[in-house]
C-alpha positions as CSV (number, residue, x, y, z in Angstrom):
1,X,-87.9,4.4,7.0
2,X,-89.3,0.9,8.2
3,X,-91.8,0.6,5.4
4,X,-89.0,1.1,2.9
5,X,-86.9,-1.4,4.2
6,X,-90.2,-4.0,4.1
7,X,-90.7,-3.0,0.7
8,X,-87.0,-4.0,-0.2
9,X,-87.3,-7.1,1.9
10,X,-90.9,-8.2,0.3
11,X,-89.2,-8.1,-3.3
12,X,-89.0,-11.5,-4.9
13,X,-85.4,-11.6,-5.5
14,X,-84.5,-10.9,-1.6
15,X,-87.2,-13.4,-0.4
16,X,-85.9,-16.1,-3.1
17,X,-82.3,-15.4,-1.9
18,X,-83.3,-16.0,1.8
19,X,-84.9,-19.1,0.9
20,X,-82.0,-20.4,-1.0
21,X,-79.6,-19.6,1.4
22,X,-81.7,-21.6,4.3
23,X,-82.2,-24.4,2.0
24,X,-78.5,-24.7,1.0
25,X,-77.5,-24.8,4.4
26,X,-79.7,-27.6,5.5
27,X,-78.3,-29.4,2.4
28,X,-74.9,-29.0,3.5
29,X,-75.7,-30.6,6.7
30,X,-77.2,-33.6,5.0
31,X,-74.1,-34.0,2.4
32,X,-72.0,-33.8,5.6
33,X,-74.0,-36.6,7.3
34,X,-73.8,-38.5,4.4
35,X,-70.3,-38.6,3.9
36,X,-69.6,-38.9,7.9
37,X,-72.1,-41.5,8.5
38,X,-72.8,-43.3,5.1
39,X,-70.0,-43.2,2.9
40,X,-66.8,-42.8,5.0
41,X,-67.2,-45.9,7.3
42,X,-67.6,-48.6,4.5
43,X,-64.6,-47.1,2.8
44,X,-62.5,-46.8,6.0
45,X,-63.7,-50.6,6.5
46,X,-62.2,-51.7,2.8
47,X,-58.8,-49.9,4.1
48,X,-58.2,-52.0,7.0
49,X,-60.8,-50.0,9.7
50,X,-59.5,-46.9,9.3
51,X,-61.3,-43.9,10.8
52,X,-60.4,-40.9,8.2
53,X,-62.0,-38.7,10.8
54,X,-59.1,-39.6,13.5
55,X,-56.2,-39.6,10.9
56,X,-53.9,-37.0,12.0
57,X,-50.1,-35.8,11.8
58,X,-48.5,-34.8,15.1
59,X,-46.6,-31.6,14.6
60,X,-45.6,-31.2,18.4
61,X,-47.1,-31.6,21.6
62,X,-49.9,-29.3,21.1
63,X,-50.2,-29.0,17.4
64,X,-51.3,-31.7,15.0
65,X,-52.3,-31.8,11.4
66,X,-56.0,-33.1,11.1
67,X,-55.8,-34.5,7.5
68,X,-58.4,-37.1,7.7
69,X,-61.2,-34.2,8.8
70,X,-59.9,-32.7,5.2
71,X,-60.7,-35.7,3.5
72,X,-63.9,-35.9,4.8
73,X,-64.7,-32.1,3.8
74,X,-63.0,-32.8,0.6
75,X,-65.7,-35.8,-0.4
76,X,-68.6,-33.6,1.1
77,X,-67.3,-30.7,-1.3
78,X,-67.2,-33.1,-4.4
79,X,-70.7,-34.7,-3.8
């Protein structure tokens, strides 16, 4: 059974997919860092020193709507 699994896993498509997933995850981290650390600070400065990640709407004492983090995630997605 292990031999059959090893043959399946060593096929090109499975290995290629695994490499693609690892590279995709690493690239996602790079894009997130670029948006949060490079792109958003100058935009926030142009808009009066706003830090987008801290923008929230307080719904109650314990619940908040963190739309600033959503803006960061949206920009990450678009890049």
